A tleap script that builds the chain and sets N, CA, C and O, in Angstrom:
source leaprc.protein.ff14SB
mol = sequence {
  NMET ALA THR SER PHE ARG LEU VAL LEU ALA
  CYS ALA ALA LEU ALA ALA CYS PRO VAL MET
  LEU ASP GLY CYS ALA LEU ALA ALA LEU PRO
  CYS ARG VAL THR SER ALA ALA LEU LYS ILE
  VAL PRO VAL VAL GLY HIE ALA ALA SER THR
  PRO PHE ASP ALA CYS ALA THR ALA ILE CASP
}
set mol.1.N position { -86.844 -85.886 96.184 }
set mol.1.CA position { -86.234 -85.456 95.009 }
set mol.1.C position { -85.901 -83.850 94.942 }
set mol.1.O position { -84.833 -83.456 94.473 }
set mol.2.N position { -87.025 -82.847 95.512 }
set mol.2.CA position { -86.399 -81.647 95.955 }
set mol.2.C position { -84.965 -81.080 96.770 }
set mol.2.O position { -84.191 -80.135 96.619 }
set mol.3.N position { -85.078 -82.068 97.576 }
set mol.3.CA position { -84.035 -82.003 98.785 }
set mol.3.C position { -82.723 -82.591 98.393 }
set mol.3.O position { -81.898 -82.520 99.304 }
set mol.4.N position { -82.298 -83.146 97.309 }
set mol.4.CA position { -81.639 -84.068 97.075 }
set mol.4.C position { -80.950 -83.025 95.948 }
set mol.4.O position { -79.727 -82.889 95.980 }
set mol.5.N position { -81.714 -82.316 94.988 }
set mol.5.CA position { -81.809 -80.899 93.897 }
set mol.5.C position { -80.787 -79.955 94.801 }
set mol.5.O position { -79.778 -79.390 94.379 }
set mol.6.N position { -81.201 -79.933 95.874 }
set mol.6.CA position { -80.792 -78.599 96.546 }
set mol.6.C position { -79.464 -78.640 97.197 }
set mol.6.O position { -78.592 -77.772 97.242 }
set mol.7.N position { -79.511 -80.263 97.870 }
set mol.7.CA position { -78.131 -80.270 97.940 }
set mol.7.C position { -76.885 -80.419 97.410 }
set mol.7.O position { -75.808 -80.255 97.983 }
set mol.8.N position { -77.191 -80.890 95.754 }
set mol.8.CA position { -77.062 -81.021 94.847 }
set mol.8.C position { -76.158 -79.443 94.154 }
set mol.8.O position { -75.008 -79.383 93.719 }
set mol.9.N position { -76.897 -78.642 94.242 }
set mol.9.CA position { -77.287 -77.281 93.954 }
set mol.9.C position { -76.075 -76.524 94.926 }
set mol.9.O position { -75.374 -75.689 94.355 }
set mol.10.N position { -75.845 -76.780 96.250 }
set mol.10.CA position { -75.666 -76.156 97.393 }
set mol.10.C position { -73.809 -76.762 97.018 }
set mol.10.O position { -72.866 -75.972 96.983 }
set mol.11.N position { -73.688 -78.079 96.813 }
set mol.11.CA position { -72.052 -78.563 96.623 }
set mol.11.C position { -71.396 -77.823 95.572 }
set mol.11.O position { -70.283 -77.310 95.692 }
set mol.12.N position { -72.344 -77.770 94.213 }
set mol.12.CA position { -71.803 -77.113 93.179 }
set mol.12.C position { -71.807 -75.450 93.416 }
set mol.12.O position { -71.312 -74.691 92.582 }
set mol.13.N position { -72.228 -75.135 94.257 }
set mol.13.CA position { -72.141 -73.756 95.115 }
set mol.13.C position { -70.806 -73.408 95.568 }
set mol.13.O position { -69.993 -72.630 95.067 }
set mol.14.N position { -70.733 -74.131 96.612 }
set mol.14.CA position { -69.586 -74.741 96.965 }
set mol.14.C position { -68.232 -74.728 96.533 }
set mol.14.O position { -67.200 -74.140 96.855 }
set mol.15.N position { -68.732 -75.934 95.337 }
set mol.15.CA position { -67.306 -76.046 95.327 }
set mol.15.C position { -66.974 -74.982 94.302 }
set mol.15.O position { -65.763 -74.976 94.080 }
set mol.16.N position { -67.695 -74.017 93.555 }
set mol.16.CA position { -67.269 -72.787 92.837 }
set mol.16.C position { -66.664 -71.372 93.668 }
set mol.16.O position { -66.150 -70.356 93.201 }
set mol.17.N position { -66.895 -71.682 94.787 }
set mol.17.CA position { -66.688 -70.681 95.671 }
set mol.17.C position { -64.523 -70.836 95.442 }
set mol.17.O position { -64.143 -69.840 94.827 }
set mol.18.N position { -63.702 -71.488 95.688 }
set mol.18.CA position { -62.077 -71.312 95.562 }
set mol.18.C position { -62.168 -70.621 94.305 }
set mol.18.O position { -61.077 -70.090 94.101 }
set mol.19.N position { -63.067 -70.359 93.259 }
set mol.19.CA position { -62.614 -70.578 91.788 }
set mol.19.C position { -62.871 -68.988 91.590 }
set mol.19.O position { -62.196 -68.412 90.737 }
set mol.20.N position { -63.695 -68.356 92.246 }
set mol.20.CA position { -63.954 -66.911 92.466 }
set mol.20.C position { -63.230 -66.299 93.497 }
set mol.20.O position { -63.184 -65.069 93.486 }
set mol.21.N position { -62.638 -66.932 94.411 }
set mol.21.CA position { -61.937 -66.317 95.524 }
set mol.21.C position { -60.778 -67.030 95.529 }
set mol.21.O position { -60.533 -67.856 96.407 }
set mol.22.N position { -59.811 -66.706 94.343 }
set mol.22.CA position { -58.582 -67.766 94.095 }
set mol.22.C position { -57.449 -66.884 95.064 }
set mol.22.O position { -57.685 -65.808 95.613 }
set mol.23.N position { -56.519 -67.436 95.099 }
set mol.23.CA position { -55.427 -66.358 96.254 }
set mol.23.C position { -55.216 -65.146 95.638 }
set mol.23.O position { -54.840 -64.472 96.596 }
set mol.24.N position { -55.204 -64.359 94.607 }
set mol.24.CA position { -54.742 -63.260 94.476 }
set mol.24.C position { -55.732 -62.425 94.571 }
set mol.24.O position { -55.383 -61.372 95.103 }
set mol.25.N position { -57.036 -62.475 94.213 }
set mol.25.CA position { -58.403 -62.084 94.575 }
set mol.25.C position { -58.078 -61.618 96.148 }
set mol.25.O position { -57.867 -60.483 96.575 }
set mol.26.N position { -58.116 -62.994 96.912 }
set mol.26.CA position { -58.017 -62.934 98.419 }
set mol.26.C position { -57.476 -61.688 98.868 }
set mol.26.O position { -57.976 -60.667 99.339 }
set mol.27.N position { -55.976 -62.166 98.509 }
set mol.27.CA position { -54.871 -61.105 99.075 }
set mol.27.C position { -55.182 -59.732 98.924 }
set mol.27.O position { -54.984 -58.920 99.828 }
set mol.28.N position { -55.690 -59.417 97.753 }
set mol.28.CA position { -55.793 -58.546 96.839 }
set mol.28.C position { -57.388 -57.602 97.828 }
set mol.28.O position { -57.408 -56.375 97.917 }
set mol.29.N position { -58.298 -58.322 98.313 }
set mol.29.CA position { -59.022 -57.656 99.112 }
set mol.29.C position { -58.911 -56.455 99.939 }
set mol.29.O position { -59.638 -55.475 99.776 }
set mol.30.N position { -58.029 -56.535 100.793 }
set mol.30.CA position { -57.766 -55.270 101.949 }
set mol.30.C position { -58.005 -54.120 101.146 }
set mol.30.O position { -58.946 -53.334 101.248 }
set mol.31.N position { -56.521 -54.089 99.878 }
set mol.31.CA position { -56.458 -53.086 99.257 }
set mol.31.C position { -57.577 -52.367 98.571 }
set mol.31.O position { -57.666 -51.150 98.416 }
set mol.32.N position { -58.464 -53.340 98.163 }
set mol.32.CA position { -59.225 -52.846 97.361 }
set mol.32.C position { -60.421 -52.448 98.229 }
set mol.32.O position { -61.104 -51.611 97.639 }
set mol.33.N position { -60.809 -52.709 99.203 }
set mol.33.CA position { -61.311 -52.198 100.101 }
set mol.33.C position { -61.256 -51.006 101.148 }
set mol.33.O position { -62.190 -50.345 101.601 }
set mol.34.N position { -60.255 -50.943 101.334 }
set mol.34.CA position { -59.471 -49.586 101.489 }
set mol.34.C position { -59.741 -48.515 100.530 }
set mol.34.O position { -60.505 -47.584 100.782 }
set mol.35.N position { -59.032 -48.672 99.294 }
set mol.35.CA position { -59.075 -48.058 98.126 }
set mol.35.C position { -60.649 -47.511 98.078 }
set mol.35.O position { -60.961 -46.338 97.872 }
set mol.36.N position { -61.430 -48.444 98.276 }
set mol.36.CA position { -63.191 -47.966 97.680 }
set mol.36.C position { -63.444 -47.151 99.223 }
set mol.36.O position { -64.337 -46.309 99.124 }
set mol.37.N position { -62.952 -47.225 100.341 }
set mol.37.CA position { -63.766 -46.663 101.527 }
set mol.37.C position { -62.987 -45.126 101.350 }
set mol.37.O position { -63.514 -44.138 101.861 }
set mol.38.N position { -61.946 -45.032 100.737 }
set mol.38.CA position { -60.807 -43.601 100.632 }
set mol.38.C position { -61.331 -42.921 99.904 }
set mol.38.O position { -61.450 -41.733 100.203 }
set mol.39.N position { -61.819 -43.388 98.733 }
set mol.39.CA position { -62.443 -42.947 97.368 }
set mol.39.C position { -63.728 -41.899 97.895 }
set mol.39.O position { -63.798 -40.797 97.351 }
set mol.40.N position { -64.463 -42.167 98.671 }
set mol.40.CA position { -65.776 -41.629 99.758 }
set mol.40.C position { -65.200 -40.299 99.871 }
set mol.40.O position { -65.978 -39.383 99.605 }
set mol.41.N position { -64.022 -39.984 100.203 }
set mol.41.CA position { -63.919 -39.197 100.855 }
set mol.41.C position { -63.785 -37.516 99.907 }
set mol.41.O position { -63.083 -37.573 98.898 }
set mol.42.N position { -64.223 -36.571 100.133 }
set mol.42.CA position { -64.613 -35.718 98.270 }
set mol.42.C position { -63.097 -35.163 99.259 }
set mol.42.O position { -62.695 -35.129 100.423 }
set mol.43.N position { -62.654 -34.783 97.813 }
set mol.43.CA position { -61.616 -33.989 97.245 }
set mol.43.C position { -59.852 -34.747 97.595 }
set mol.43.O position { -58.916 -35.051 96.856 }
set mol.44.N position { -60.023 -34.798 98.731 }
set mol.44.CA position { -59.061 -36.209 98.781 }
set mol.44.C position { -58.419 -37.227 98.407 }
set mol.44.O position { -57.234 -37.557 98.366 }
set mol.45.N position { -60.055 -37.974 97.960 }
set mol.45.CA position { -59.751 -39.109 98.610 }
set mol.45.C position { -59.370 -40.302 97.167 }
set mol.45.O position { -58.935 -41.417 97.458 }
set mol.46.N position { -59.567 -39.956 95.817 }
set mol.46.CA position { -59.440 -40.405 94.586 }
set mol.46.C position { -57.544 -40.269 94.666 }
set mol.46.O position { -56.818 -41.002 93.994 }
set mol.47.N position { -57.054 -39.268 95.552 }
set mol.47.CA position { -55.144 -39.267 95.592 }
set mol.47.C position { -54.572 -40.058 96.696 }
set mol.47.O position { -53.563 -40.759 96.624 }
set mol.48.N position { -55.495 -39.828 97.959 }
set mol.48.CA position { -55.450 -40.764 98.881 }
set mol.48.C position { -55.550 -42.157 98.534 }
set mol.48.O position { -54.676 -42.929 98.928 }
set mol.49.N position { -56.547 -42.579 97.820 }
set mol.49.CA position { -56.626 -43.928 97.426 }
set mol.49.C position { -55.617 -44.997 96.035 }
set mol.49.O position { -55.685 -46.187 95.725 }
set mol.50.N position { -54.661 -43.698 95.454 }
set mol.50.CA position { -53.688 -44.181 95.079 }
set mol.50.C position { -52.851 -45.255 95.444 }
set mol.50.O position { -52.995 -46.336 94.872 }
set mol.51.N position { -52.262 -45.152 96.045 }
set mol.51.CA position { -51.369 -46.634 96.601 }
set mol.51.C position { -51.751 -47.545 97.003 }
set mol.51.O position { -51.032 -48.537 97.126 }
set mol.52.N position { -53.421 -47.516 97.455 }
set mol.52.CA position { -54.015 -48.924 97.702 }
set mol.52.C position { -54.663 -49.395 96.312 }
set mol.52.O position { -55.146 -50.521 96.429 }
set mol.53.N position { -54.790 -48.916 95.188 }
set mol.53.CA position { -54.740 -49.218 94.122 }
set mol.53.C position { -53.703 -49.856 93.382 }
set mol.53.O position { -53.858 -50.744 92.544 }
set mol.54.N position { -52.684 -49.361 93.736 }
set mol.54.CA position { -51.361 -49.408 93.130 }
set mol.54.C position { -51.273 -51.064 93.995 }
set mol.54.O position { -51.664 -52.149 93.563 }
set mol.55.N position { -50.838 -50.856 94.879 }
set mol.55.CA position { -50.794 -52.399 95.579 }
set mol.55.C position { -51.818 -53.329 95.126 }
set mol.55.O position { -51.243 -54.355 94.762 }
set mol.56.N position { -53.005 -53.424 94.994 }
set mol.56.CA position { -54.181 -54.132 94.494 }
set mol.56.C position { -53.710 -54.601 93.336 }
set mol.56.O position { -53.967 -55.787 93.130 }
set mol.57.N position { -52.921 -53.870 92.274 }
set mol.57.CA position { -52.560 -54.199 90.644 }
set mol.57.C position { -51.282 -54.683 91.082 }
set mol.57.O position { -50.715 -55.393 90.252 }
set mol.58.N position { -50.795 -54.529 91.950 }
set mol.58.CA position { -49.568 -54.951 92.303 }
set mol.58.C position { -49.673 -56.925 92.297 }
set mol.58.O position { -49.015 -57.824 91.773 }
set mol.59.N position { -50.793 -56.853 93.128 }
set mol.59.CA position { -50.858 -58.768 93.860 }
set mol.59.C position { -51.128 -59.256 92.870 }
set mol.59.O position { -50.488 -60.182 92.372 }
set mol.60.N position { -52.465 -58.561 92.221 }
set mol.60.CA position { -53.115 -59.082 90.700 }
set mol.60.C position { -52.190 -59.769 90.002 }
set mol.60.O position { -52.466 -60.222 88.891 }
savepdb mol mol.pdb
quit
């Protein structure tokens, strides 16, 4: 009984993945990751990440 419940739960989680990672979010992911990495850099990080934030916004 517990095995069938796990199977149903795994299938439901797998079916929900494409909804969470639709095309736009997946395409904007590299821009968002780069932007987040640049924001770590002191002093110039936020200014350097501005184009990548604009890229992610344009894709969304």
